N, C-alpha and C positions, 0 to 999 in steps of 0.2 A: 581441740584435737591436736595431736602431736604433729600432724602434717602442717597445720596452720602455723604453729610455733616455729617449726623449722623453716618454713617459707619466709616468714617475716624476718627471721634472723639472717637469712642469706641475701636478702635483697637490700641494696643501699639506694635510697631515692635521691640523695644529694651528695654525689661523690664525683666532683668535677676533676679531681686529681687522678682518678683511676684511669689506667691505660685502656684504650678501646678494645673490645673483644675481637677475637679472630672471626672473620666472616668468609664464607664461601662465595665465589663469584656468582651473581644472580643472572638469570637468563633474560635475554632480550633478542628474540629471533624473529620479531614481527617484520623486520626489514627484509628478511630472507624469503618472505612469502610462504611461510610454512603453512601447510593445510591443517595442522593440528593446533593453531593458535587459540582456537576456542577452548581446547582442553586446558591450556595453560592459564587462562584468565582467572580461574578460581584459585590459583596458587601464586599470582603475581604479588610480591610483597610491597610494591610501591617504593616509597622513600624511607620506610621504617627499617631501622637497623636491628638485626637479630642477635639478641644477647643469649647465645647458646654456648655451652661448653664445647671445647674442641673435639672431644671424642664423640659427642652427639652429632656435631656438624658432619663428621666423617661418615656417619651412618646414613646421612641424607644426600650423599654424593653418588651420582650415577657412575658406574664403572666404564661406560662407553664414552661419554662426553666430558666426564670429570667436572660437571656442574651440578647444582642442586637438582634433585629429582623433581620432575613434574609428571603428573599422571603415572605414578609408579605402578608397574606390572611385575608380578612375581612368576618365575619359572618353576618347574617341578623340583629343581635343585635348591629352592628357597632363596636364590639370589634375585635381586630386584633391580630393574632398569627403567628408564623413561620409555613411555610408549613410542614416542617419536624416534628415539634412538634404536629401539628394536625394529621399527618399521624400516628405518634407513639401512640397518644391518641386513635385514631380510631382502631389501630391494637390491643390494649389491651382490647377493648370492645368486648363483645360477640354478641351484636346487632349492625350490621354494617349499619343499615338503617338510622342512625342519627349521628350527631356529636354534642357534648355538649360544651357549653361555661362555663369555670371555673370561669369567673368573675361574671356573672349574673345568671347562671344556666339555661339559655334558651337552648332548644333542637331544632336543625335545621334538618329537614328531608333531606335526600340525595337521589336525583334521579340517581346519578352517583357516584360510589365509588371513582372516580378519583378526589381528592381534589384540583388538580392543576387548575381546571376550576372555583374555587371560585374566586370572584372578588378581585382585588388588592385594597389596600388603597392608592390612589394616593397621598394623603397628606404625609403619612409616606414614600412612595417611594421617593418623592421629597426631603424630609429632609435627607434621607440616601444618595441620590446621591449628594446633596450639601456638605455633609461631606467628600466625597472622590473624589480626582482629577481624571480626565480622563487620561488614559495612555499617550496619545499624549502630554498632558499638562505637565506631570511629566518629560518626556524625554526632552521636550523643556527647562525645568528649568536646567537640567544637562548640556545641550549643550550650553546654552546661558547665559550670565551674566545678565539675567533679572529675577527678582523674582516677583511672582504674589500672591496676597492675595484676598480672596473672602469672602464677607459677604452680606447676603440678596440679592443674585442674581446680585450684582454689583461687577465687578472685578477691582482691582487697580493694575497697572503695575508699578514697581519701577526698574529703571536702576541703574547701578553702578555709573554713572556720574551725575545723577540728583536725588535728594531726593524727588522731588515733585511727587505726585501720579496722574496718568492720568486715570480717570474713563472711562471704556468702557462697552458696553452692551454685556452680554454673556448669551447664552442659558443655562438654568438650567439643561437640559437633555444631550445635546451632547457637551456642553462646547464650542461651536463655538462662536467666537466673531462676532457679527452682526453689519453690517454697517447701517442697517435700524432698525426701531422701532420693538421691540419684542411684542408678544401677552402675555397679563397677564391673567391668569386663576383665577377668583374670588373664585373658589372652593378650590384649593390647593395652591394658591398664587405663582404659578410657572411663570417664565418669559421664554417664548419659542420662538424659531425661527419659520419661516413659515412652514418648513418641519415637525418639531416636533409638531407644533400646529395641523397639520392635523392628525397625529397619536394620539395626545391627545384627539381630538374630537372623533375619531373612538373608543377610549377606553371608553369615556363617553357614546357613543351610545351603546356599548356592555353592559355596566352596566345598561343602561336604559332598554335594552331588558330583563335583568334578573328580573326587577321589575314586568314584566308581570306574571312570575311564582308566585311571592309572591301575586299578586292581585288575581290570580286564586285560590290560596290556601285560601285567605281571603274569596272569594265567597263561596267555599266549607264549610268553617267554619261557615259563616253566614247562609247558607242554612240549615246546620245541626242544628243550633240553632233554626231556625224557625220550623223545623220538630219537634224538642223536645218541643218547645213552644206549637205548636198545639196539640201534643199528650197530654201534661199536661192539656190543656183546655178540651180535650175530657174526661179525667179522672174526671176533676172538674164537668163537666156537668152530667156525670153518677152519681157522688156522690150526686149532687143536686137532681137529679131525684129519686135516692134511698132514700134520706132523706125525701123527700116529700111523697113518697109512704108509708114509715113507719109512718109518721105523719098522713097521711090521713086515714090509717088503724086504727091508735090509736084513731083519732077523730071520725071515724065511730063507733068504739066500744063504745066510751063514748056517742055518740048520741043514739045508740041503748039502752044503759042502762038507760040513763036519760030521753029520750023522752021529752026534754024541747024545746018548739017552739022558745023561746027567744034565747037560746043557739044555736039552729040550724041556726037561722037568722044571729047571730054574726059570726058563722063559715063560712057561705057562703060569708058574706061581707069581712071577712078577707082573704079568699083564692082567691077571684076574683081579677084579675089584678096584681098578684104578678109577679115581673119581675127580680128575682135574676139571672136567667139564661141569661136574656137580659143584665144584668150588666156585667156578665163575657164575653159575646160576644162583648160588647163595648170595654172592655180592650183589647181583642184579635184584634179587628179591628184597634185600635190605634197602637198596636205592628206591625201588618202587614203593616200599612202605614209607620211607621218608617223604617221597613225593606226595603220597596220599595225605600225610599229616599236614604238610604245608597247604595243600589244596583245601583241607578242612578248615584251617585257620582263615584262609581267604574267603571261603563261603560264609563263615560266621561273621566276618567283618562286612561283607556285602549285605548280609541280612540286617546288620545294625545300621548301615548307611541307608537302606531302604525305608527305615522308619524316620519320620520327620523329627527334627530336634526342636522345632519351634514350640511344641507343647510339652517339652521335657521340663522337669523341675529345675535342673541345673544345666541349661543348654551349653554354656561355655565349657564346663567341666567335661560334658559328653563329647564336645568337639575336640578338646585337647586329648582325651583318651583315644578317640578315633585316629588322630594324627600319630600318637605314640604307637598304637597297634599297627598302623600303616608302616611306620619306619621299621618295626621289628620284622614284619612280613617281607618287605622289600629286601632287607638284609639277608633273610633266609633264602629268598629266591636267588639273590646274587651269589650266595655261597653254595647253593645246591649244584651238584654235578661238577665240583671243582677238581675232583680227582681224575687221574688218568689210569686206565686199565691196560696192563701189558701182560703178554704171555712170553715166558722165558722158555725157549725151545730146548735149551740145554738142561735146565733144572726141572723142566716139566711142571711149572707152577704158574699160577695167575697172581700177579702182584698189583696192588693198588698204590699208585704214586700220586701224591698231592702236588699241585702246582707251586704251593708255598714251600720253599726249601726247609723252613723251620718246623714243618709239620710232617713227622715221619710216618711211614706206612704202618698200618695196624697189622703187623705180622711178627712172628718170632724171628729175631735177627738170624739170617742164614750164616753170618760170619761169626756169631757168638759161639764159643766153644762150650761144651757141656761142663758145668761147674763141677769141680772135684768134690767127691763125697766127703763131707766133714765127719768128725768123730764125736759130735755132740749128741747128747741124749738128755731127756728130762731130768735125770739125776746127776748131771755133770755139775762139778763144783762151780761156785760163783767166779772163782779166779780163772778157771778154764773158759767159761762163757765170756767173761769180760775181755780176756785176751783174744778170743775169736773175733769179737766185735771191733776191737782196736786194730787187729792185723789183717782181717779178711777184706779183700777188695770186692765190694759188691758191684755187680754189673747188671745192666738191664737185660732181661731175657725175653720180655714181652712188653710191647707198647700197644695199647688197645684204645681206640677213640671212636667207638661206634655210637656213643650217646653224648648228648650235651649235658654238661654240669653234673658229673657223677658224684655221689655222696658215699653212703655206706658200702663196705665190701666185706666179704667173708666166705670161707670155704664150708661147704655143706659137710656135715659129719656122716654122710652116707654116700654110697656110690650111685651114680646116675644109671638108670636102666639102659642097657645097650652100650654103655661107655666103660663100665667096670672101673670107674674112678670118680672121685668127687668133682663137682662143678664149682667154679668160682662165681659167686653171685655179686652183681653190681647194681646198686640202686641208681636209676637215671631220673633225677628230679625234674628235668626239663620235659622229658618225653613220658613221664609217669609210667615207666616200665622197670621191672626188676629183671635184669638179664642174667641168664646162666650160661657161662662161657667155658670152653675147654682151654685150660691154661697152657696146653702144649702148643696150640696154634692160634688162639684167639677166636676160634669159630663160635658163633652164637648157637647154642644147643637148645636153649629154652628161653621163652619170654613170658613173664608173669605180670599180669595187669588186671585191673578191674575198672568199670565205669566210674566208680566212686573214688578210686585212688587219685589223689590230687598232687601230693608232693612227697614221694617216698624219701625218707631220710636215713634212719638207722635200720640195720637188719641183724637178726640173731636166729638160732635154730634150737629146736627141741629134738635131740637125737632119738629119743625113745619113740615118739609119735611121728617122727619125720615130718615136722611142720616148720614152716618159715614164718617168722614174725617180722612185720614191717611197720615202723612208726611213720605216721603221716603228719607232717608238720602243719599243714594247712587244714586238714580235716580234724585235727586234735584227737586222734584215735589210733588204734593199732589194728592192722589187718593181719589175719592168720591164714596162710595158704598151705595146702597139702604139697607133697613133693611133686605131684603132677601139675601144680599151678592152679588148682581150683580153690576158690575162696571157701574157707571152713567157717569162720566167724569173725566178728568185729568186737573189739574190747574198748570200753571207756567212751566218754563223750566230752564235750568242751565244758570247762568250768574250773573252779578253784577249790572245790571241796575234795575230801578224800575219795579216791577212785576216779576223779575227773582229771583231765589233762588240758594244758594250754601250750601249744607249739612244742610238742615232744620231739626230742632229737635222738640221743644215744639210747640203746636198749641192749640188755644182756640177759641171757637165760641162766638160771641157777639150778643146781642139781635137785633141789627140793620142789620141782615143778612150779616154780614161781619165776617171774621176770622182774628185773629192776629197770625202771624207766627214768630217764632224765626229763623231768617235767620242767623244761627250760623256762617257759613263760611264767611259771609259778615259783621259780627259784627253789626247787626241792627235788628229792629223789623219792620215788614210790616203789614199794615192793608189792606186786600184784599177782593174783592167781593167774596162771597161764590158761586156765579153762574158762573162767567167767569174768576175770578182771576185778574181782573183789580185792580190796586193799588189805594187806597184812600189816604193813608198817609204812611210815613216812618220816623223813627228816629233811630239814632245810630251814628257810626263812618262813616260818609258819605264823599266820596272823592269830589274833586272839580268838576270832570266830572259828578258825580252823581247829585250834586247840580245844575249844569248848565242845565242838561237835565230835571231834575225835575221842574226847573223854566220854561223851554220851554213848558212842558206838564201841567203846573199849578198843580203839585202834591205837597201836603203839606209835607214839609221835615224839619227836625230839627236835628242839630248836638248835640248829647249827648254822654257821655263817657260810651260805652258798649264794653265789650270784651268777645267774645264767649258766648252770652246769650243762655242758654240751655232749659229753660222752662218758661212758661207764664200762667197766670190765670187772668180771668176777674171777677171783683167784681160786685155786684148788681147795683152799680151806674155807671157802664161802665168804671170805672178806671181800669188800667192794672197793674198787678204785674209782674215784670220781674226778673228772677233769673240771675244776672250778674255773671256767674260762674268764668270767668277769673279774675274779681276783687273781688270775694268772698263777694258779696253784694246782697241785695234784694232792688229793686227800684220800687217805685210806680209812675205811670204816668197817665195823662189823655189821652184820645184817640188821642189827637193831638201831644203827645210826650213831654208835659210840665211836668217836674219832680216835684212830690208833696212830696215824702218821700224817705228816704234811711236809711238802717240800716244793721248791720252785720260787723264782723271783723274776721280776720284770727286767728286761734288758735285751741287748742284741748280741752279746758274746755267747760262745758255746756254753750250754747248760742253762741259759736264761730263756724266758718266754717273752714273746711279744704278742702274738694272737694265737694261742694254742686252741685247737678245736677237737682233736680226736686222740684216742689213746688205745693201745693194744698191749697184749701180754704174750711173750714167747713161751715155748714149752718149759723153759727153766724158771719162769717167773720174772724175768727181766721186763722192765716197763719201757715201752716205746711211745713217745709223744710226738704227734704231728703238729708242728708250729707253722701255721700259714704265714704269719707276719715275717718270720725269719727264713721261711722256705726250707726248713730242715727237719730231719727226724732225729730227735734227741733220745738217747739210750741211757737208762738208769738201772742200777742194781735194785733188787727188791726192797732194800732199805732206803731208797731215794738218793743214793750216791751217784753222781754223774759219771758216765763211762766215756761216751763219745758222741759225735754228731755225724749224720750221714746226709749227703746231698747238698745242693746249692740252688740259687734262683736261676730260672731259665725255662725255655719251652722245648728243649731237645731231650733226647733220651738220657735218663739218669739225673735230670734236673726237675725242679718243681716250681710252681707259681703260687698255688694255694692248696695246701693239703687238706682234703675234706673227708678222707676215710683211710683207715689203716687196719691191717690184720697180718698175723704171722702164721704160717703153716707149720705142721709138725716137723717139716724138713728145714725149718728156719728160712723159708722163702718169705720175703716181705712184699705185700701188695699195698700200693698206695694209689688212691684216687685223687685227681687234681681238678678242682672245681673250675679254675680259670683256664687251664690248658685243655679242658674237655678230654682228659685222657686218664687211663688206668695203667700203671706200670707194675711189673713183677720183677723184682731184683733178687739176686741170689749170689 
């Protein structure tokens, strides 16, 4: 085994000239009359020197006493201390209801003053046990001319008559030499015999049971935040009503004094239909919806914890997954309700202000001036459009961050009912919702989702049927919704044959009632029927089996060099632009897969790609590429000639962290979704 070879190469059995290894002061508190001396007996190293690397020794030092850990106990923050040190620290406190971590300052509430019930750190326990031999093993060394050496759970036995080392499998806990294969724990990297493995799984199950208490505490914390949130909105609504009462009284007094019919008419027109309180209610509804989603995740994890892990096929992997899910939930609970809701009496608007200065409010900037109307039109010359991109100063007009990890964006080619203008649709991959928002103020007008929708990635539209197509990266299919948000049909299934998909991302509608899909996992582009998903043509890295079956079904297929294509756009002449992300190139094809143009190269200067993921086309045919690696929007002429770059890296308005979606409106407004900043920006 490679581990045995590495161990024997690292160990030197006769090296008297070697400098002694660094050691951590060992404990000897028996003279102090400590009540926990019985705990420390199992870890007393005696006179044996510990040959451990310096960095591992530091892991075994208690942050309270700065000596080697004994009876290590782990707090909820994952920091580990000696049991006796924690008891002494608690004894010095006047408030015995919590124990504090000196490393990070976290306070852990105690339901029981007995600190011995705190969970053990299995990884630290395992390292401590590996450093000290079992009593039976020490005595055998005295009675027998056999010396044993251990490193990384593999024991080497050396006899006086033979200098060769014979590797044997030895349990990390009981030191028993096993004749059969040992169980390896991926959590603490221990090698355990069958008997110790059962006890180890029981210990993991006990620690899983303690997660339930943490989750219940998280539920209480989340519910308290919701109560405070609702209370604050009640105060906001009362403040709004009081403000308008005062203004109405003032206006009535002015009306009485002036008796001007024209002014009276204007006042009536201005007061009718005012919906500031409705705006605050909309923010509250979004918060309640977010709260319900977090609660649903907590309930799902509680249900998983309720099932014993002892009988699971892979108990350690299940245990690690629970810990990972737990960390995600606790982070969401800590972030929930971080915004502050304020009512501006002068501007008569409700604002959402985040505690973090780098996270702007999700509203149209009140200080931003209306962008001057440009003179561009779809038939403008390339020189005019290129000069516009070079000279125009783009400013953020809207910063919207109501969903986690947004991906595809696009303007619907139809007016929304009751709004008389198109909605901007945003795919929220984390929340599994496609949002329809009003670009004027960022208000959520529509939410489209389905119980089977797992990871919405790309979006496109059928203008004639008024249908929305959404590619699902995890379900390996395409969902088709009506303009009202109802699921109409699903297209394709998981696979690598013609008409099947694997992790699809970008999607674009063609005027001939077909859709082009980036079949990213299969390194190809497929042209499918928008009605039933039947394949018309395909091109990319096709296998011999795919080409054979395509020949049998008379499907147009072509071999081209594509590697992880992530986005696609269709030009007016039905030519297809493909972002070949794996090759860091943009490639232009006709609808049959014949390559017409190719440009782009890897680099960090303007015009070069680092990690491009999305592509868009403006009304004049100019190509915009969103490069997440360089955090910029790169603008090219239709022939691939570089024009300019927009944006820079950051988390404030006008800056990007990882561009995950892009589209251009007919008015040359650019919409960018930012996967890492959890935001969508509209610049013009």
